[in-house]
C-alpha positions in Angstrom: 0.2 0.1 0.0 2.7 2.4 1.0 4.7 1.6 -2.2 1.5 2.4 -4.4 0.7 5.5 -2.8 4.0 6.7 -2.2 3.9 9.4 -4.9 0.8 11.1 -3.2 1.7 10.6 0.5 4.8 11.7 2.3 7.2 9.2 3.6 6.6 7.6 7.1 2.8 8.1 7.0 1.9 4.5 7.4 4.5 3.8 9.9 3.4 6.7 12.3 1.4 5.6 15.3 0.1 9.1 15.8 -1.2 9.0 12.1 -2.8 5.6 13.0 -4.5 7.1 16.0 -5.8 9.8 14.1 -7.1 7.7 11.4 -9.0 5.4 13.7 -10.5 8.1 16.0 -11.3 10.3 13.0 -13.2 7.6 11.4 -15.1 6.8 14.4 -16.1 10.4 14.9 -17.3 10.6 11.3 -19.3 7.5 11.5 -21.0 8.6 14.7 -21.5 12.1 13.3 -23.1 10.8 10.0 -25.5 8.6 11.7 -26.7 11.3 14.3 -26.4 14.1 11.7 -29.0 12.6 9.4 -31.6 12.9 12.2 -30.2 16.4 13.1 -31.0 17.4 9.5 -34.4 15.7 9.4 -35.4 17.3 12.6 -34.1 20.8 11.7 -32.0 20.9 14.8 -28.5 21.9 13.1 -28.6 25.1 15.4 -28.7 22.7 18.3 -25.7 20.9 17.0 -23.9 24.2 16.5 -24.7 25.4 19.9 -23.4 22.1 21.4 -20.3 22.4 19.5 -19.8 25.8 20.9 -20.8 24.8 24.3 -18.0 22.4 24.2 -15.6 25.2 24.2 -16.6 26.0 27.8 -15.8 22.4 28.7 -12.5 22.4 26.9 -11.5 25.6 28.5 -12.3 24.5 31.7 -10.5 21.3 31.1 -7.2 23.3 30.4 -8.0 25.4 33.4 -8.0 22.4 35.9 -5.4 20.3 34.1 -7.6 17.4 32.8 -8.1 15.9 29.2 -10.0 17.7 26.6 -12.3 14.9 25.9 -13.8 14.8 29.3 -14.3 18.6 29.4 -16.1 18.4 26.0 -18.3 15.4 27.3 -19.4 17.1 30.5 -20.0 20.4 29.0 -22.2 19.1 26.0 -24.1 16.5 28.2 -25.0 19.5 30.6 -25.8 21.8 27.7 -28.3 19.2 26.1 -30.0 18.7 29.6 -30.3 22.5 29.9 -31.8 22.8 26.4 -34.3 20.0 27.3 -35.3 21.5 30.6 -35.9 25.0 29.0 -38.1 23.5 26.3 -36.1 22.6 23.2 -38.6 20.0 22.3 -41.3 22.3 21.9 -40.8 23.7 18.2 -41.4 27.3 19.0 -39.0 27.2 21.8 -36.2 25.3 20.3 -34.1 28.4 19.1 -35.0 30.3 22.3 -33.6 27.6 24.5 -30.6 27.0 22.3 -29.8 30.6 22.3 -30.2 30.9 26.1 -27.8 28.1 26.9 -25.3 29.0 24.2 -25.1 32.5 25.5 -24.6 31.5 29.0 -21.9 29.0 27.9 -20.0 31.2 25.6 -19.6 33.8 28.5 -18.2 31.1 30.5 -16.0 30.0 27.7 -14.7 33.5 27.5 -13.9 33.7 31.1 -12.1 30.2 31.2 -10.0 30.9 28.1 -9.0 34.2 29.6 -7.9 32.6 32.9 -6.1 29.9 30.8 -3.9 32.5 29.1 -3.3 34.6 32.2 -3.0 32.0 35.0 -1.3 29.2 33.3 0.3 30.6 30.1 -1.4 28.2 27.8 -1.1 30.3 24.9 -2.3 27.5 22.7 -5.4 26.6 24.5 -7.8 28.5 22.4 -6.5 27.2 19.1 -6.5 23.6 20.4 -10.0 23.9 21.7 -11.5 25.8 18.8 -9.9 23.9 16.0 -8.9 20.7 17.4 -5.7 18.7 16.7 -6.5 15.0 15.7 -2.6 14.4 15.7 -2.4 15.1 19.4 -5.1 12.8 20.7 -3.7 10.9 23.8 -3.6 7.2 23.5 -5.1 7.1 27.2 -8.3 8.5 25.8 -9.0 5.8 23.1 -11.0 3.5 25.4 -13.3 6.4 26.3 -13.6 7.4 22.6 -14.7 3.8 21.8 -17.0 3.7 24.7 -18.8 6.9 23.6 -18.9 5.8 19.9 -20.3 2.4 20.8 -22.9 4.0 23.3 -24.0 6.5 20.6 -24.5 4.1 17.9 -26.3 1.7 20.1 -28.6 4.7 21.2 -29.4 5.4 17.7 -30.1 1.8 16.7 -32.7 1.6 19.7 -34.1 4.9 19.0 -34.2 4.5 15.1 -37.9 3.7 14.6 -39.6 6.0 17.2 -37.0 8.9 16.7 -37.7 8.8 12.7 -41.4 8.8 13.2 -41.2 11.7 15.7 -38.8 13.6 13.6 -41.1 13.5 10.7 -44.4 14.0 12.4 -44.4 14.6 16.2 -48.3 14.5 16.4 -48.5 11.2 14.5 -45.8 9.7 16.8 -47.7 10.9 20.1 -51.0 9.5 18.6 -49.3 6.1 18.2 -48.4 6.2 21.9 -44.5 7.2 21.4 -43.2 9.2 24.3 -42.2 12.2 21.8 -40.5 14.1 24.8 -38.5 11.3 26.2 -37.4 10.2 22.7 -36.3 13.8 21.9 -34.4 13.9 25.1 -32.5 10.8 24.3 -31.7 11.9 20.9 -30.2 15.2 22.4 -28.0 13.0 24.5 -26.9 11.2 21.4 -26.2 14.6 19.7 -24.2 15.7 22.6 -22.0 12.5 22.3 -21.6 12.8 18.6 -20.8 16.7 19.0 -18.1 15.6 21.6 -16.4 13.1 19.3 -16.4 15.7 16.4 -15.0 18.3 18.8 -12.0 16.1 19.9 -10.9 15.7 16.2 -11.5 19.1 14.3 -12.4 21.6 17.4 -15.6 22.8 18.9 -16.1 25.6 16.5 -16.0 23.4 13.4 -17.7 20.3 14.9 -20.9 21.1 13.0 -19.4 20.8 9.7 -18.7 17.1 10.4 -22.0 16.7 12.0 -24.4 18.5 9.6 -22.3 18.6 6.3 -22.1 15.2 5.2 -25.7 14.4 6.4 -27.0 17.4 4.3 -25.2 16.1 1.3 -26.4 12.5 1.8 -30.1 13.6 2.1 -29.6 15.4 -1.2 -28.7 12.2 -2.9 -31.2 10.0 -1.3 -34.5 10.5 0.8 -34.2 7.0 2.5 -32.8 7.5 5.9 -30.7 4.2 6.1 -29.1 4.9 2.8 -28.5 8.6 3.7 -26.9 7.4 6.9 -24.5 5.2 4.9 -23.8 7.9 2.4 -23.2 10.3 5.2 -20.8 8.0 6.9 -18.8 7.5 3.6 -18.7 11.2 2.9 -17.6 11.9 6.5 -14.8 9.0 6.7 -13.6 10.2 3.1 -13.2 13.9 4.1 -11.6 12.9 7.5 -9.1 10.5 5.9 -8.2 12.7 3.1 -7.9 15.7 5.4 -5.4 13.7 7.4 -3.4 12.8 4.3 -3.3 16.5 3.2 -2.4 17.7 6.7 0.4 15.2 6.8 1.7 16.2 3.5 1.6 19.9 4.1 4.3 19.8 6.7 6.7 21.4 4.3 4.3 23.8 2.5 4.5 27.6 2.9 4.2 29.9 4.7 5.1 28.3 8.0 6.5 25.2 7.0 4.8 23.5 10.0 1.9 22.0 8.2 -1.8 23.1 7.8 -4.4 22.0 10.2 -6.4 19.0 9.7 -9.7 20.8 10.5 -9.1 23.1 7.4 -9.0 20.3 5.1 -11.8 18.2 6.6 -14.2 21.2 6.6 -13.3 22.4 3.0 -13.7 18.7 1.8 -17.0 18.2 3.4 -18.2 21.7 1.6 -16.9 20.4 -1.6 -18.8 16.9 -1.1 -21.8 18.9 -0.4 -21.6 21.1 -3.4 -20.9 17.8 -5.5 -24.0 16.2 -4.1 -26.1 18.8 -5.8 -25.0 18.0 -9.3 -27.4 15.3 -10.2 -30.4 17.6 -9.2 -29.0 20.4 -11.2 -28.5 18.2 -14.2 -32.1 17.0 -13.9 -33.3 20.5 -13.8 -31.2 21.5 -16.7 -32.4 18.5 -18.7 -36.0 19.3 -18.0 -35.3 23.0 -18.8 -33.7 22.3 -22.1 -36.3 19.5 -23.0 -39.2 22.1 -22.7 -43.0 21.0 -22.3 
């Protein structure tokens, strides 16, 4: 494999333990984000995903402040944020944006305070960049068991919730009429969203985690309206963007202007955006064909 891809990939890529961890963790984050992201797009709760990503900034900054791992900080902040949204009333359609905005505003204020303390009390000048934009190459091996557990828990939760969550996402009234506890299902979905956002944040940062959560899912739903197929397509798009991003970031070590490499998060987000644009080509071609064919 290394011989065949040698002209495209810088030497040492396949022999690097750090790269191996990045590839594995990145794939897990993309798989979970793809599955949860399809429900997020169907439910119209992309803003909630964006808010949880930003709320993770508070947890990451707090983790730097007390000297614990970023993953734990992201997890605690996102779960608390999801619970707060639920308690305020995110499950009521008219209250979703209001609840999300209130929780996001409070968390952002705390994040600003924690990041200020990080830079002034501990001289952690790289804290802001690491939290906001991530570093998949810097994931500690000790966090891998927790990452595996979170990924397995989230996927298991989505499998259990699949049918009632899908029905309540399409029509909450119909789901309630069939005896589905819509509020409870929605709360469990928010838990899954919080876990997915945590995994995305540990790879490409809190501020960009929504791109991995929503971008592949939105592209997949442009290609197919079947939920299971959309999940598979979202997973394929997310994993492809993550792996290509890791390759490009590794190759960019000697690129200008700094000669220190470009961030993985930049490549992943750019590739996700490119995949989203490409996913619209079939529909554009159909519209163009009908327009030229005439009545």
